[in-house]
N, C-alpha and C positions, 0 to 999 in steps of 0.2 A: 486353372491357376488358383492356388489357395489364397484365402483372404489374409491380410496382415493381422498380426496380433494387436498391434497398437497403431493409432493414428497420431502423429505429432503435428500439431497445428501452430503455424507461425504467422501472427498478424504483422503486417509490414506497412510502415508509413514513414517516409523521410529519414531513413537510417542507412543510406547506401554505404557510408564509411564503415559500418559495423556488420552489415549483413553477411558478407562472405565468411567471416570468422564463425558466425552462428551456424550457417549451413554446413561448413566444413566439419564442425564439431559433431553435427548430427549424422553426416554421411560416414563419419569415422567410428560409429558406434560398434561395440563388440557384438551387440545383438542386432541381427540384420533383418528380421522379419517385421518390418514396419513400413508405413507409408509416410511421406513427408508432404504435408499440404501447406504450400506457401500462399498466403492470402494477401495479394497486393491491393491495399485499400485505397486505390486512386493515388498512389504515391507520386509526388510531383518531381522526383529526382530520377536517378537511373535504376531504382530498385526493380522496376518492371523488367528491364533488360537483364539484370543480374539473375532474377528468378528464371526467366526463359532460357538463359544460357545454361544454368545448372540443370534444368529439366531435360535438356538435350543430352546431358552426360550420364544421367541416372534415371532409370525407369521407375524408381520408387517415388520420384518427385511428381507431385501434381500441383499445377499453378492455377490459382483463381485470380482473375483481374476483375475488379469491381469499382464502382464509383465510391468516392470517399463517404463513409457513413459512421466512422468512429470505431473504437476498439471492440465494443460489444457486437456490432454488426459484422465485423471481420471474424470474430470468434464464432458467431452463429453460422456464417457462410462456410467456415472450415468444418464445423460439426455436421452440417447438412451433407457435405461431401465425404465424410469419414466412413471407412469400411471396417475399422478395427474394433475389437472387443473393448479395448481400453483407449483412452484419450489423454494426451499430455499437451500442455500449452507451453511454448517457449517464446519469449519476446525476442524480436529480431535484432536487438542490440546487445543481447546476452549470448552466452555460450554454455556448453555442458561438458561434463566429464565423459570420458570414453565409455564408462560403464553405467552411465545415467539410465538408459532404458533397461539394461540387463538387471540391475539391482531393483529398480522400480517394479518390474514385472515379477521378479522372484519374490519380493515382499508381498505383492498382491496375491500371487498364486499359492504360495506356501501357506499363507494365513487366510485364504479365501476372503480377502478384504474388498470392500466397495470403494474405500478411499485409503490412499497411502500418502503420508506426509513425511518429508525428509528435511535434513539440514541443507544449508546452502553457503556459498561464499559471497561476500560483498566486496566487489572490486571498485576502488575509487582512486583515480589518479595514480595508478600503478601499485597501490597498496591493497592487499587482500586480507580480509577479516573472515574468520569462520564463525558462522552463526548456527546454533543448534537448538532444537526444541527443548523445553524444560524437562521433559520426561519422555520415556519411550515405552513401547509395549503394544499389545493388541487389546482392543476393547470391543465387547459385544454390544448389542442394541441396548440392553438395560443399562450398561455402564456409560454408553454414550449419552443416554437421556438423563441419567442420575448424577453423573460426575463431570461430563465434558460440556454438554450444551448449557447448563446453568452458569458456566463461567467462560464460555467460548469467546464472547465479544468483550466482556468486562469481567476480569477475575477478582475484583475487589480492590485493586490498586489502579489509580487513574494514570493513563487509560491503557491497560495492558490486556492483550488478547491471550486467551489460553491456547488457542491455535491461530497461527498467522493467517492473515486474509489472503495472501498470495496464492494464485492458481498455478504458478510456474514451478513450485517445489512439491507438486502433488500429482498423483495418478488417479484418474477417474474412470468409472465404467460408463461406456457410451450410453447404454440404455437408461441409466439413472440420470446422466447429465442432460439428456434430451428432455427429461421431465422438469428441469430447472431452467436451463439457459434461454429457451425461446419465450419464456414468460417475463423475462427481465426487460423493462423498458429501455430502449436504446438511448433515451435522454439521460440516463444515469451515466455520468462521466467521472464521478468521484465515488470511490467505494464499490466499483463494479466487481472487483475481485471478492469483496466481502459478500456481495449479493450471491455470487456463485458458490463460494466455499461454504457459507453457513447454511444456505438453503439446501445444498447438496448433502451436508452432514446430517440434516434433519431427516433425510430419506435413507441414510446409511444404516446397515445392520452390523457392519464390521469395519473397524478402523484400525489401521496399523501406523504407528509413529516410529520413525527411525532417526537417529542422530547423524547418520552418514551424510556428509555434504556432497552433493552431486551437481549442483547448478551454480553457475557463476553469474551473479546479478551485477550488472554494470551500473553503478550509480553515477549519473551524469548531471552535473550542476547546470548544464545548458538546457536540460529538458524540463526544468521546473518552471511552472507558470508563476510569475512574480507579482501579479496584481489581480484583483477581482474586478472584472469589467462590469459586471451587473450582479450585485449582491442578491437581489431578489430572485434572479434566475438560478443562482447557485443554491439558495435556500429551497427553491422549488424542487431542484434536482435531488438535493439531500432528502427532502420530504418524500420523494418517490422511492428513494433507497430505503428509508425507514419503513414506509408503508409496505414495500415488498418483503422486507425482512420480518415485519410483524405478521403479515399474512402467512408466511411460510413457517414461522416458528411458534405460532400460537398453539398449534396442536401438540407440541412437544415440551413446552415450558409453561409454568404458571404465570399468570398475568403480571403479578408484582415483579417477579424476577425479570421477565422479558422487558417490561417498561423501564426498569432500572438500567438494564444493559443498554437499551437503545438510547436512554437519556444521556448517559455518559459518552456513548459513541457519537451521537449527534453533536454534543457539546465539543468533543475533541476535534471533530471535523470543522466545525465553525471556527474554533480557535486557530487552527493551523491556517485556514484559508483567509481569515480576516487579519492575521498578524496579532491576534489576541485582543486588541482594543476594538470595542464596538462604539461607533459614533452615531449621533442622531443627525437629522437633516441640516441642522445649523452648524455641524462640525464639532459639537460639544460631546465629550465622552459620556456615554450612557452606561457603559460597563467596562470596568478595568479588572481583568482576571489575575493580574499580578499583585499579590498581597503586599501591602506596605510600600508600594512603589508610587512615589509622589510625582506630580507634574513638575517638569523642568529638572528632574533628577538627572545626575550624570550617570549614564548607564553603559555597561559593557554587555554585549550580546554574544553568547557562546552558541555556535552551530551555524554552519553555512548551508544546511539542508533546507527543506521546504518551509518549515516554521520560521527559521531564522531569516530567510530571505523575505518572507511576508512581513515579519516584524519591521525590518528595515524599510521595505517598500511603503508600508502603511505610514510609518512615522515620518518618512521623508515628505509626505503630503501634509501632515498635521503638526509635526514638531511638538508632540506632547511631552516627550522627554529628550534629553540631549544624549545621542549615542556617540560616545567618545572612542570606543574601540569595538571592533567586530573580530572575534577570535574563533579558532577551531584547531584541533589537533590535526585535522585534514585541511590545512590551509592551502590555498591555491589562488590563481589569478581570477578574481571575481569582484565585480564592482556593482553595488546597489546604492543609488542615491549619494554617490561620492564616497561611500565607505568601502574599504578593501579588507579582505580577510587577512588576519595576521596570526602568527603562532602564539601559543600560550604565554611565552616569555615577554610579550609586549605589554603586559599590564602589571600594575602594583596597587595595593590597597588604598594608597593616598589619593589616587586620581579619580576614583569613582564612588558613587553612593550605593549603587545596586548592580547586581549581575544577574541577567536572565539566562538560564539554561533552556534553550529553545527546543524542548522535546516534551511530548506528552507521554513518553514511556518511562515509568518509574525506575525500571532497572537501569536504563541508560542514564537517567538523571542521577541516580545514586553513584554510578561508576564515574561519571564526569565530576560530580561534586567531590569525590574522594581524590581524584587526580588534581583538581584545583587546590584542595587542601594541602597536598604534597608540594604544590608550587607556592605555598604561603598565603593563599587567598583566604580572607576572613569569611568563614562559613555564614556568619550572621548577615552578610551582605548578599548572599545568594537567595534570589526570590523564589517563593513557592507560588504555585497556581491555585487559585480558589476552586475547591471542589465541593463546596457546600451544596447539597442537593436542592434545598429550597430556593437558593439564589439562582441556581441553574434553571430550575423550572420557571422562575420569574423572567429570566432572560429569554427563554424560548417563547414564552407568551408575548413578551415585548416585541420580539422579532416577527411574530405572526404565525407561530406554530400552534396547532391545536393539541388536544389531549392525546390524539392518535399520532402525533408527530408529523402531520401533513401540513403543507404550506400552500395557501391559496395564492396563486400568482395573479396579480391584478394589473 
């Protein structure tokens, strides 16, 4: 029996409502020479039975049942079992185009590439948005090191990646992925995709980027963690991520460039997870990243994504400012701290002092700002995020990070 060309690995935990659609889309691939590895990471629902039932129907399916160990441990378990030349990862609550594998493999084989990156679809509440990389082409090792890696994490605009962190819109070579994945600490639960993607890119000799969207990413508002249970533990885990990235990228980037990329990346992750505001032990604000935003100001928050939810969750405990509206073009039934998402038409200039666009991506920020301007919103009221490098360094020291971006958990 010949070995499969590609191993598709699906980590699974608590997603029984979405899993059948994911598996069906993979079994319906136009390219058939693949194995499907379903990793049941101790899922507490019926995912285990769903996996076993599918395995009875198709010999390409291999099921791994393991104790819950988190996303990285599930990805590792799948890779250990993989027999393919290539590896792709699919999240169990997403689904893929019928030509997903066909096109990925064609892009890899035709261009002799170690890594393939493609576009994707973002599905939210029935709406589908097409998201494509900024540019396309093939890049050799010299080009990867001279033009891609120096901007891959932070491309000069806060905080935009030159190549997305996601592992699910990419195709990897198994032999190279093995050199990366098993060295990543399982404690990393924020930015684990970045750890894989960027460390892998540092080993790659040929990169192909295509704008063809093949993957349907289901954005679920119910999957976002809305509060930080233990800030110090989160900082420790982020420190592990930064240490891993620094170790893996030191040989391919100069120190100043790498430190600057990691500085802004770490800052962005802290902002999103903290809801922006950093408080001391007494509950007093020690860092406010929102420029010209005063205490007790009447505030509108735009975006019901992770950052927006964290802003509302954090402020509901501290009441630093008054949130009078929570808006999003993708408005839906969601409640955080008594605030419900409303459509853009629910605000007017007279009722608020400042508006926070809750995104760290400048392209998204600019697009949203333009849409708000069309709705008559005063652009002067739209808040900017502090990106002063010196002040960010001071913040990281205050929080307990050292010069190497490590955090000592005490």
